[in-house]
C-alpha positions in Angstrom: 18.0 45.6 -44.3 14.7 45.4 -46.1 13.7 45.8 -49.7 10.1 46.4 -50.4 9.0 46.2 -54.1 5.8 47.6 -55.4 4.1 48.3 -58.8 6.3 47.5 -61.8 9.3 46.5 -59.7 7.5 43.3 -58.9 8.0 42.3 -62.5 11.7 41.8 -62.0 11.0 39.0 -59.6 8.4 37.3 -61.9 10.1 37.5 -65.3 13.6 36.3 -66.3 16.1 39.0 -67.0 19.0 38.3 -69.2 20.8 41.5 -68.2 20.9 40.8 -64.5 21.0 37.7 -62.4 18.2 38.7 -60.0 17.8 35.3 -58.3 21.6 35.1 -57.5 21.7 38.8 -56.1 18.5 38.2 -54.1 19.8 35.0 -52.6 23.0 36.8 -51.5 20.9 39.6 -50.0 18.7 37.1 -48.2 21.6 35.0 -46.9 23.3 38.1 -45.7 20.4 38.8 -43.4 18.1 40.9 -45.6 14.4 40.6 -46.3 12.5 41.1 -49.5 8.8 42.0 -49.4 6.3 42.7 -52.1 2.8 44.2 -52.0 0.0 41.6 -52.4 -2.0 43.9 -54.5 1.0 44.5 -56.9 1.4 40.8 -57.2 -2.2 40.1 -57.9 -2.4 42.9 -60.5 0.3 40.9 -62.3 -1.8 37.7 -62.0 0.7 36.0 -59.7 1.1 35.3 -56.1 4.3 33.4 -56.7 6.9 36.1 -56.6 10.2 34.5 -56.4 12.4 35.4 -53.3 9.7 37.8 -52.0 7.4 37.6 -49.0 3.9 38.7 -50.0 2.6 41.3 -47.6 0.5 44.5 -47.5 1.1 48.2 -48.1 0.2 48.6 -44.4 3.4 46.6 -43.5 5.4 49.0 -45.7 4.0 51.8 -43.6 5.2 50.1 -40.5 8.6 49.4 -41.9 9.0 53.0 -42.9 7.7 54.2 -39.5 10.4 52.2 -37.6 13.3 52.9 -39.9 16.0 55.3 -39.3 16.8 55.7 -43.0 14.6 55.1 -46.1 16.0 55.0 -49.8 13.4 55.1 -52.6 13.9 55.0 -56.3 
């Protein structure tokens, strides 16, 4: 399973959230075999390339992920 975050969704991995334990949930997802990616442009727009728990990649990789997926969920 893959999670690809873009735009404002990147903020959740940069800033602390008192409402949700994002690092804990992300670690559980990653140790369960999942991957989390983020768009390099989205990270740069937020003046960071250190997005916790995410692999920085490109929007072109998102296209390839979607192309080879059987199901895609967006929100």
